[in-house]
Backbone as CSV, one residue per row, in Angstrom:
resi,resn,N_x,N_y,N_z,CA_x,CA_y,CA_z,C_x,C_y,C_z
1,MET,-19.071,150.771,61.306,-19.819,150.449,62.411,-21.187,149.912,62.004
2,ALA,-21.838,150.649,61.070,-23.191,150.209,60.562,-23.074,150.070,59.040
3,ASP,-21.908,149.871,58.514,-21.786,149.687,57.083,-22.593,148.505,56.487
4,GLY,-23.223,148.740,55.404,-23.965,147.576,54.803,-25.363,147.298,55.350
5,ILE,-25.792,148.161,56.329,-27.105,147.967,56.901,-28.150,148.717,56.093
6,VAL,-29.269,148.165,55.816,-30.296,148.879,55.116,-30.956,149.863,56.169
7,CYS,-30.911,151.180,55.895,-31.384,152.043,56.857,-32.303,153.131,56.079
8,LYS,-33.062,153.854,56.890,-33.815,154.958,56.439,-33.694,156.006,57.477
9,ARG,-33.993,157.235,57.048,-33.876,158.392,57.993,-35.136,158.391,58.948
10,VAL,-34.843,158.412,60.288,-35.871,158.469,61.237,-35.434,159.368,62.284
11,THR,-36.379,159.736,63.212,-35.980,160.639,64.322,-35.058,159.900,65.349
12,ALA,-34.366,160.593,66.125,-33.506,160.047,67.083,-34.271,159.518,68.189
13,PRO,-33.730,158.560,68.938,-34.450,157.923,70.084,-34.958,158.945,71.054
14,ASP,-35.940,158.680,71.735,-36.534,159.644,72.684,-35.740,159.975,73.901
15,VAL,-34.896,158.966,74.394,-34.142,159.162,75.597,-32.622,158.782,75.237
16,GLY,-31.742,159.227,76.051,-30.431,158.737,75.974,-29.531,159.580,74.947
17,ALA,-29.959,160.767,74.708,-29.208,161.716,73.881,-29.096,163.060,74.544
18,PRO,-28.172,163.091,75.543,-27.881,164.343,76.204,-27.572,165.523,75.249
19,VAL,-28.045,166.757,75.542,-27.848,167.882,74.743,-26.350,168.220,74.652
20,GLU,-25.552,167.935,75.709,-24.115,168.320,75.571,-23.410,167.386,74.611
21,ALA,-22.346,167.968,74.052,-21.531,167.203,73.065,-20.669,166.226,73.733
22,ASP,-21.121,164.985,73.845,-20.352,163.903,74.511,-19.614,162.959,73.568
23,GLY,-19.697,163.234,72.268,-19.030,162.414,71.262,-19.790,161.190,70.927
24,LEU,-20.954,160.919,71.424,-21.713,159.771,71.097,-22.860,160.004,70.127
25,GLY,-23.051,161.180,69.618,-24.160,161.534,68.765,-24.153,160.632,67.491
26,ASP,-23.021,160.378,66.867,-22.998,159.487,65.637,-23.489,158.163,65.976
27,LEU,-23.023,157.631,67.117,-23.395,156.256,67.520,-24.931,156.103,67.761
28,ARG,-25.476,157.175,68.455,-26.953,157.194,68.686,-27.735,157.289,67.408
29,SER,-27.236,158.136,66.479,-27.905,158.248,65.248,-27.884,157.033,64.390
30,ALA,-26.772,156.294,64.426,-26.639,155.063,63.582,-27.577,153.959,64.245
31,ILE,-27.618,153.953,65.539,-28.525,152.965,66.077,-29.983,153.277,65.807
32,ALA,-30.371,154.596,65.797,-31.699,154.998,65.570,-32.198,154.604,64.171
33,VAL,-31.270,154.532,63.209,-31.730,154.252,61.828,-31.516,152.720,61.495
34,CYS,-31.011,151.936,62.407,-30.817,150.554,62.098,-32.048,149.850,61.753
35,ARG,-32.053,149.069,60.724,-33.282,148.212,60.302,-32.876,146.821,59.884
36,LEU,-31.780,146.343,60.490,-31.260,145.040,60.086,-32.216,143.971,60.336
37,CYS,-32.867,143.985,61.492,-33.796,142.856,61.852,-35.090,142.955,60.925
38,ARG,-35.336,143.987,60.373,-36.468,144.179,59.474,-36.222,143.843,58.069
39,GLU,-34.938,144.291,57.635,-34.642,144.220,56.192,-33.738,142.915,55.908
40,VAL,-32.852,142.594,56.872,-31.977,141.507,56.655,-31.996,140.554,57.878
41,PRO,-33.154,139.937,58.181,-33.187,139.112,59.318,-32.249,137.944,59.250
42,ALA,-31.730,137.548,60.390,-30.761,136.478,60.550,-31.271,135.141,60.002
43,ARG,-32.522,134.949,60.218,-33.078,133.562,59.913,-33.837,133.577,58.522
44,GLY,-33.720,134.634,57.849,-34.328,134.722,56.548,-35.522,135.637,56.483
45,PRO,-36.105,135.886,55.352,-37.163,136.817,55.236,-38.442,136.524,56.087
46,ALA,-38.736,135.220,56.320,-39.923,134.869,57.031,-39.766,135.300,58.539
47,ASP,-38.620,135.597,59.064,-38.344,135.934,60.314,-38.160,137.430,60.598
48,ARG,-38.551,138.212,59.612,-38.268,139.655,59.742,-39.111,140.255,60.892
49,LEU,-38.593,141.260,61.559,-39.316,141.964,62.621,-40.778,142.344,62.095
50,PRO,-41.815,141.927,62.793,-43.150,142.160,62.271,-43.674,143.594,62.288
51,HIS,-42.893,144.519,62.735,-43.328,145.932,62.939,-42.122,146.881,62.616
52,GLU,-42.366,148.124,62.590,-41.293,149.038,62.352,-40.315,149.101,63.496
53,PRO,-39.036,149.071,63.351,-38.157,149.137,64.469,-38.236,150.434,65.262
54,ARG,-38.015,150.304,66.484,-37.883,151.557,67.336,-36.833,151.317,68.387
55,PRO,-35.573,151.558,68.093,-34.491,151.210,68.993,-34.613,152.013,70.297
56,VAL,-34.502,151.381,71.410,-34.590,152.066,72.721,-33.243,151.766,73.519
57,ALA,-32.532,152.726,73.762,-31.250,152.631,74.578,-30.822,153.860,75.106
58,VAL,-30.151,153.909,76.283,-29.592,155.075,76.853,-28.138,154.902,76.936
59,ILE,-27.362,155.638,76.094,-25.902,155.460,76.072,-25.251,156.744,76.672
60,SER,-24.369,156.562,77.649,-23.902,157.692,78.366,-22.332,157.678,78.562
61,ARG,-21.700,158.865,78.553,-20.340,159.034,78.843,-20.037,159.141,80.324
62,SER,-21.075,159.468,81.114,-20.819,159.775,82.566,-21.484,158.801,83.528
63,ALA,-22.451,158.009,83.086,-23.070,157.023,84.018,-22.021,155.964,84.364
64,ARG,-22.022,155.603,85.664,-21.094,154.496,86.155,-21.802,153.167,86.216
65,ILE,-23.090,153.149,86.017,-23.876,151.887,86.093,-24.520,151.720,84.765
66,LEU,-24.313,150.441,84.242,-25.002,149.952,83.083,-26.037,148.980,83.424
67,ILE,-27.298,149.297,83.009,-28.406,148.249,83.170,-28.514,147.520,81.835
68,ALA,-28.037,146.301,81.830,-28.086,145.459,80.637,-29.324,144.578,80.631
69,GLY,-30.354,144.964,80.002,-31.656,144.224,79.974,-31.708,143.252,78.818
70,GLN,-32.929,142.833,78.495,-33.089,141.864,77.437,-33.588,142.555,76.168
71,ALA,-34.865,143.044,76.088,-35.354,143.740,74.970,-36.613,144.457,75.454
72,PRO,-36.977,145.609,74.721,-38.146,146.404,75.155,-39.409,145.522,74.978
73,GLY,-40.348,145.816,75.871,-41.687,145.213,75.764,-42.568,146.214,74.959
74,LEU,-43.788,145.849,74.721,-44.690,146.670,73.903,-44.846,148.066,74.392
75,LYS,-45.052,148.210,75.753,-45.209,149.588,76.372,-43.958,150.428,76.100
76,VAL,-42.833,149.825,76.262,-41.603,150.532,75.983,-41.509,150.860,74.537
77,HIS,-41.847,149.991,73.685,-41.851,150.265,72.223,-42.726,151.453,71.914
78,GLU,-43.878,151.539,72.539,-44.825,152.510,72.236,-44.415,153.937,72.783
79,SER,-43.740,153.959,73.941,-43.327,155.228,74.598,-41.914,155.609,74.201
80,GLY,-41.006,154.655,73.782,-39.649,155.005,73.603,-38.918,155.102,74.899
81,LEU,-39.398,154.804,75.973,-38.795,155.042,77.322,-38.415,153.615,77.975
82,PRO,-37.184,153.299,78.201,-36.884,152.017,78.631,-37.428,151.753,80.040
83,PHE,-37.886,150.561,80.304,-38.433,150.091,81.570,-39.614,150.963,81.985
84,ASN,-40.335,151.472,80.977,-41.506,152.251,81.347,-42.726,151.331,81.506
85,ASP,-42.725,150.483,82.447,-43.781,149.511,82.693,-43.653,148.990,84.099
86,ALA,-44.430,147.957,84.427,-44.433,147.365,85.721,-43.045,146.791,86.069
87,SER,-42.397,146.188,85.160,-41.114,145.668,85.396,-40.070,146.748,85.848
88,GLY,-40.258,147.962,85.151,-39.468,149.029,85.479,-39.726,149.551,86.916
89,ASP,-41.013,149.533,87.362,-41.325,149.923,88.723,-40.645,148.984,89.713
90,ARG,-40.691,147.691,89.412,-40.048,146.812,90.360,-38.527,147.001,90.287
91,LEU,-37.926,147.149,89.163,-36.502,147.334,89.114,-36.082,148.624,89.892
92,ARG,-36.855,149.635,89.712,-36.519,150.867,90.506,-36.639,150.660,92.029
93,THR,-37.542,149.830,92.428,-37.638,149.522,93.838,-36.365,148.754,94.246
94,TRP,-35.969,147.806,93.387,-34.792,147.065,93.774,-33.563,147.965,93.828
95,LEU,-33.512,148.935,93.003,-32.299,149.892,92.975,-32.420,150.913,94.107
96,GLY,-33.683,151.190,94.458,-33.817,152.194,95.497,-33.761,153.607,95.067
97,VAL,-34.261,153.806,93.689,-34.175,155.033,93.062,-35.498,155.491,92.620
98,SER,-35.628,156.771,92.326,-36.914,157.400,91.828,-36.848,157.272,90.343
99,ARG,-38.055,157.526,89.662,-38.051,157.520,88.160,-37.136,158.667,87.713
100,GLU,-37.164,159.780,88.340,-36.282,160.881,87.940,-34.811,160.441,87.919
101,GLU,-34.424,159.848,88.943,-33.019,159.376,89.050,-32.710,158.254,88.037
102,PHE,-33.707,157.400,87.858,-33.507,156.285,86.893,-33.276,156.696,85.493
103,TYR,-33.953,157.710,85.098,-33.941,158.233,83.770,-32.849,159.291,83.588
104,ASP,-32.020,159.539,84.496,-30.991,160.480,84.420,-29.733,159.866,83.809
105,PRO,-29.396,160.152,82.519,-28.305,159.548,81.845,-26.927,159.788,82.475
106,ASP,-26.895,160.659,83.410,-25.624,160.880,84.187,-25.459,159.755,85.292
107,ARG,-26.614,159.127,85.555,-26.550,158.069,86.571,-26.624,156.675,86.022
108,PHE,-27.420,156.458,84.957,-27.673,155.086,84.496,-27.555,155.185,82.933
109,ALA,-26.757,154.216,82.347,-26.918,153.791,80.997,-27.824,152.626,80.880
110,ILE,-28.670,152.500,79.867,-29.579,151.402,79.764,-29.528,150.831,78.385
111,VAL,-28.900,149.729,78.248,-28.639,149.115,76.982,-29.079,147.689,76.957
112,PRO,-30.210,147.301,76.358,-30.704,146.021,76.294,-29.995,145.128,75.297
113,MET,-30.067,143.842,75.393,-29.460,143.000,74.407,-30.010,143.161,72.987
114,GLY,-31.299,143.410,72.932,-31.951,143.791,71.738,-32.642,145.150,71.853
115,PHE,-32.327,146.078,70.886,-32.801,147.440,71.071,-34.315,147.598,70.770
116,CYS,-34.939,146.633,70.000,-36.293,146.796,69.582,-37.198,145.772,70.190
117,PHE,-38.448,146.116,70.326,-39.409,145.089,70.803,-39.518,143.935,69.808
118,PRO,-39.245,142.702,70.204,-39.194,141.622,69.215,-40.558,141.073,68.841
119,GLY,-41.537,141.372,69.486,-42.830,140.849,69.170,-43.204,139.704,70.140
120,TYR,-44.319,139.021,69.960,-44.828,137.982,70.871,-44.756,136.612,70.204
121,ASP,-44.641,135.622,71.033,-44.656,134.238,70.571,-46.173,133.774,70.503
122,GLU,-46.304,132.504,70.118,-47.673,131.985,69.988,-48.489,131.902,71.287
123,LYS,-47.745,132.013,72.409,-48.467,131.930,73.692,-48.697,133.344,74.297
124,GLY,-48.348,134.393,73.539,-48.464,135.728,74.001,-47.370,136.302,74.836
125,GLY,-46.317,135.567,74.940,-45.101,136.035,75.620,-44.150,136.795,74.790
126,ASP,-43.311,137.618,75.421,-42.278,138.365,74.609,-41.280,137.366,74.006
127,LEU,-41.005,137.578,72.779,-39.938,136.810,72.078,-38.570,137.196,72.644
128,PRO,-37.539,136.337,72.473,-36.251,136.714,72.878,-35.719,137.884,72.136
129,PRO,-34.599,138.486,72.581,-33.950,139.591,71.820,-33.666,139.081,70.481
130,ARG,-33.752,140.019,69.557,-33.365,139.664,68.136,-31.913,139.241,67.989
131,ARG,-31.691,138.195,67.177,-30.313,137.669,66.995,-29.431,138.645,66.303
132,GLU,-29.939,139.630,65.601,-29.102,140.475,64.795,-28.456,141.586,65.581
133,CYS,-29.006,141.937,66.681,-28.699,143.251,67.417,-27.339,143.128,68.126
134,ALA,-27.206,142.249,69.068,-26.037,142.146,69.842,-24.743,141.996,68.957
135,PRO,-24.668,141.081,68.033,-23.423,140.877,67.276,-23.047,142.210,66.543
136,LEU,-23.940,142.925,66.210,-23.627,144.147,65.430,-23.339,145.375,66.307
137,TRP,-24.012,145.515,67.392,-23.931,146.789,68.220,-23.281,146.599,69.562
138,ARG,-23.326,145.508,70.204,-23.023,145.491,71.620,-21.566,145.840,71.992
139,ARG,-20.645,145.298,71.283,-19.211,145.474,71.595,-18.937,147.030,71.342
140,THR,-19.519,147.582,70.281,-19.323,149.020,69.995,-19.792,149.893,71.057
141,VAL,-21.015,149.583,71.555,-21.652,150.397,72.585,-20.843,150.285,73.861
142,ILE,-20.548,149.064,74.237,-19.872,148.862,75.493,-18.421,149.527,75.526
143,ASP,-17.794,149.456,74.427,-16.445,150.088,74.265,-16.546,151.645,74.358
144,ALA,-17.744,152.168,74.021,-17.957,153.631,73.961,-18.209,154.172,75.380
145,MET,-18.383,153.255,76.344,-18.616,153.671,77.763,-17.611,153.010,78.711
146,PRO,-16.341,153.395,78.608,-15.238,152.805,79.467,-15.337,153.161,80.888
147,GLN,-16.160,154.164,81.193,-16.285,154.640,82.619,-17.184,153.763,83.470
148,ILE,-17.975,152.800,82.801,-18.785,151.935,83.619,-18.098,151.119,84.584
149,GLU,-18.647,151.149,85.785,-18.019,150.427,86.909,-18.907,149.180,87.386
150,LEU,-20.131,149.214,87.098,-21.039,148.176,87.483,-21.999,147.855,86.435
151,VAL,-22.159,146.610,85.939,-23.103,146.159,85.080,-24.133,145.314,85.741
152,LEU,-25.377,145.702,85.598,-26.506,144.938,86.115,-27.015,144.008,84.984
153,ALA,-26.662,142.785,85.002,-27.023,141.823,83.996,-28.399,141.275,84.270
154,VAL,-29.402,141.844,83.646,-30.845,141.445,83.932,-31.325,140.356,83.026
155,GLY,-31.483,139.223,83.548,-31.961,138.032,82.736,-30.863,137.288,82.109
156,GLN,-31.243,136.192,81.498,-30.296,135.161,81.043,-29.525,135.564,79.808
157,TYR,-30.125,136.449,78.961,-29.445,136.815,77.762,-28.314,137.746,78.013
158,ALA,-28.613,138.684,78.865,-27.614,139.620,79.334,-26.470,138.975,80.042
159,GLN,-26.850,137.981,80.924,-25.867,137.238,81.684,-24.934,136.389,80.796
160,ALA,-25.623,135.799,79.760,-24.786,135.001,78.748,-23.765,135.859,78.062
161,TRP,-24.121,137.053,77.699,-23.135,137.859,76.945,-22.135,138.475,77.874
162,HIS,-22.515,138.968,79.037,-21.517,139.661,79.893,-20.695,138.759,80.736
163,LEU,-21.231,137.575,81.102,-20.417,136.698,81.862,-19.708,135.588,81.062
164,ARG,-20.175,135.302,79.888,-19.519,134.295,79.019,-19.422,132.978,79.688
165,GLU,-18.193,132.423,79.681,-17.954,131.062,80.318,-18.040,131.128,81.828
166,ARG,-18.025,132.203,82.407,-18.124,132.312,83.899,-19.521,132.113,84.379
167,ARG,-20.501,132.191,83.541,-21.842,132.073,83.955,-22.066,130.581,84.394
168,SER,-22.939,130.511,85.517,-23.341,129.153,86.022,-24.433,128.591,85.116
169,LYS,-24.734,127.360,85.371,-25.792,126.692,84.614,-27.142,127.169,85.074
170,GLY,-27.845,127.916,84.251,-29.111,128.386,84.607,-29.111,129.674,85.249
171,MET,-30.247,130.440,85.176,-30.294,131.799,85.723,-30.302,131.797,87.288
172,THR,-30.926,130.810,87.845,-31.007,130.807,89.361,-29.614,130.660,89.904
173,GLU,-28.863,129.754,89.463,-27.475,129.496,89.931,-26.589,130.670,89.624
174,THR,-26.802,131.268,88.502,-26.006,132.429,88.176,-26.223,133.509,89.161
175,VAL,-27.465,133.821,89.489,-27.725,134.861,90.492,-27.306,134.452,91.811
176,ARG,-27.417,133.144,92.153,-27.084,132.664,93.503,-25.606,132.867,93.697
177,ASN,-24.821,132.760,92.565,-23.349,132.889,92.681,-22.903,134.317,92.363
178,TRP,-23.811,135.320,92.732,-23.438,136.668,92.367,-22.123,137.168,92.812
179,ARG,-21.668,136.697,94.005,-20.424,137.201,94.592,-19.245,136.918,93.780
180,ASP,-19.342,135.872,92.991,-18.154,135.467,92.091,-17.912,136.526,91.054
181,TYR,-19.006,137.261,90.599,-18.838,138.256,89.566,-18.781,139.659,90.130
182,PHE,-19.474,139.898,91.231,-19.548,141.231,91.792,-18.189,141.675,92.368
183,HIS,-17.353,140.649,92.846,-16.180,140.973,93.456,-14.927,140.700,92.569
184,ALA,-15.147,140.808,91.200,-14.066,140.505,90.186,-13.016,141.629,90.298
185,ASN,-11.842,141.259,89.919,-10.718,142.094,90.089,-10.441,142.955,88.859
186,GLN,-11.046,142.419,87.704,-10.664,143.010,86.425,-12.036,143.496,85.645
187,GLY,-11.879,144.660,85.126,-13.115,145.188,84.374,-14.258,145.666,85.222
188,PRO,-15.318,146.005,84.728,-16.483,146.374,85.566,-17.012,145.141,86.445
189,ARG,-17.521,145.407,87.562,-18.091,144.352,88.352,-19.443,144.102,87.677
190,ILE,-19.812,142.829,87.761,-21.163,142.424,87.130,-22.054,141.807,88.267
191,LEU,-23.253,142.258,88.351,-24.230,141.758,89.209,-25.371,141.137,88.463
192,PRO,-25.537,139.796,88.421,-26.589,139.187,87.744,-27.942,139.349,88.469
193,LEU,-29.037,139.656,87.821,-30.267,139.833,88.445,-31.345,138.982,87.552
194,PRO,-32.356,138.565,88.319,-33.526,138.030,87.523,-34.245,139.169,86.847
195,HIS,-34.988,138.819,85.784,-35.827,139.890,85.170,-36.877,140.357,86.151
196,PRO,-37.128,141.642,86.329,-38.135,142.118,87.240,-39.575,141.950,86.838
197,SER,-39.816,141.224,85.818,-41.175,140.966,85.235,-42.151,140.339,86.343
198,TRP,-43.438,140.534,86.206,-44.398,139.928,87.080,-44.375,138.435,86.944
199,ARG,-43.823,137.933,85.819,-43.746,136.473,85.578,-42.741,135.872,86.563
200,ASN,-41.870,136.644,87.164,-40.861,136.111,88.073,-41.238,136.270,89.486
201,THR,-42.512,136.692,89.772,-42.968,136.792,91.165,-42.916,135.515,91.924
202,GLY,-43.192,134.395,91.254,-43.098,133.071,91.881,-41.641,132.795,92.219
203,TRP,-40.737,133.092,91.279,-39.302,132.870,91.491,-38.882,133.568,92.745
204,LEU,-39.279,134.848,92.872,-38.885,135.643,94.062,-39.358,135.018,95.353
205,ARG,-40.512,134.489,95.293,-41.082,133.814,96.546,-40.377,132.556,96.907
206,ARG,-39.913,131.910,95.846,-39.151,130.556,96.076,-37.677,130.784,96.490
207,ASN,-37.222,132.005,96.240,-35.837,132.320,96.448,-35.697,133.601,97.321
208,PRO,-36.188,133.561,98.552,-36.092,134.742,99.420,-34.732,135.264,99.745
209,TRP,-33.716,134.447,99.445,-32.304,134.866,99.701,-31.937,136.081,98.734
210,PHE,-32.644,136.136,97.572,-32.346,137.224,96.647,-32.649,138.603,97.307
211,GLU,-33.852,138.723,97.869,-34.156,140.043,98.467,-33.373,140.183,99.712
212,ALA,-33.111,139.115,100.479,-32.385,139.257,101.810,-30.852,139.517,101.579
213,GLU,-30.233,138.916,100.563,-28.826,139.018,100.491,-28.328,140.002,99.336
214,VAL,-29.038,139.929,98.210,-28.535,140.649,97.037,-28.993,142.138,97.050
215,LEU,-30.341,142.346,97.308,-30.797,143.712,97.217,-30.198,144.731,98.109
216,PRO,-29.889,144.418,99.398,-29.155,145.401,100.250,-27.796,145.808,99.606
217,VAL,-27.049,144.833,99.027,-25.780,145.171,98.463,-26.002,145.964,97.177
218,LEU,-26.964,145.601,96.352,-27.350,146.401,95.163,-27.658,147.791,95.522
219,LYS,-28.533,148.007,96.417,-28.971,149.368,96.736,-27.819,150.244,97.268
220,GLN,-26.992,149.541,98.126,-25.824,150.213,98.670,-24.843,150.732,97.587
221,ASP,-24.577,149.844,96.607,-23.681,150.202,95.565,-24.294,151.237,94.602
222,VAL,-25.597,151.059,94.261,-26.200,152.071,93.511,-26.139,153.454,94.142
223,ASP,-26.382,153.476,95.390,-26.347,154.814,96.044,-24.873,155.410,96.024
224,ARG,-23.891,154.538,96.124,-22.480,155.045,96.119,-22.122,155.535,94.710
225,LEU,-22.632,154.921,93.679,-22.233,155.192,92.279,-23.109,156.250,91.656
226,THR,-24.110,156.705,92.229,-25.026,157.709,91.584,-25.104,158.938,92.441
227,ARG,-24.410,159.057,93.517,-24.523,160.357,94.325,-23.397,161.247,93.948
């Protein structure tokens, strides 16, 4: 699973490690010590992660909902708690859940496309998820949670991986065509969502159908799957 990766011993992630023996301890530990983006970057030494890795993910044997995000931001990197920022506040509003419910691994698994904060670009925006992470870890993590019934694909990177060729051209059209994925007959249902970042406030204003059509369905299904 993690053979050949340059690793060092570090503490386990702050969240996502229930005390009960659920059989996922080895996977969590392997993710916690992964340093591939720091030591063997995909684009060569000049593209190494500019800070120490801190993988952030919540992997669960019991959660029926998977939140598939993009990558942690700086606040999440500092706290070790996924969506521990303004984006998380908006996402929890969309879901209709409290912080306590959101961070309950029996209710939600939270697995971003990149486990570590990727840093900033020259304009001060978050860089995309690291290229090394998903090819190495994502299939293993998804296969470890066969009980997942609903995947919330947050942002274009998660939508590209989870929807593959079914994805529409562009994030807006993908979200607009949510019914095509939400009512699928095979595998977990997938609901594409825009990223809840403040940067998408303008998008939400230009696309009022999202709050009118998608959020009521989302809240209803979250309530059904988490109670």
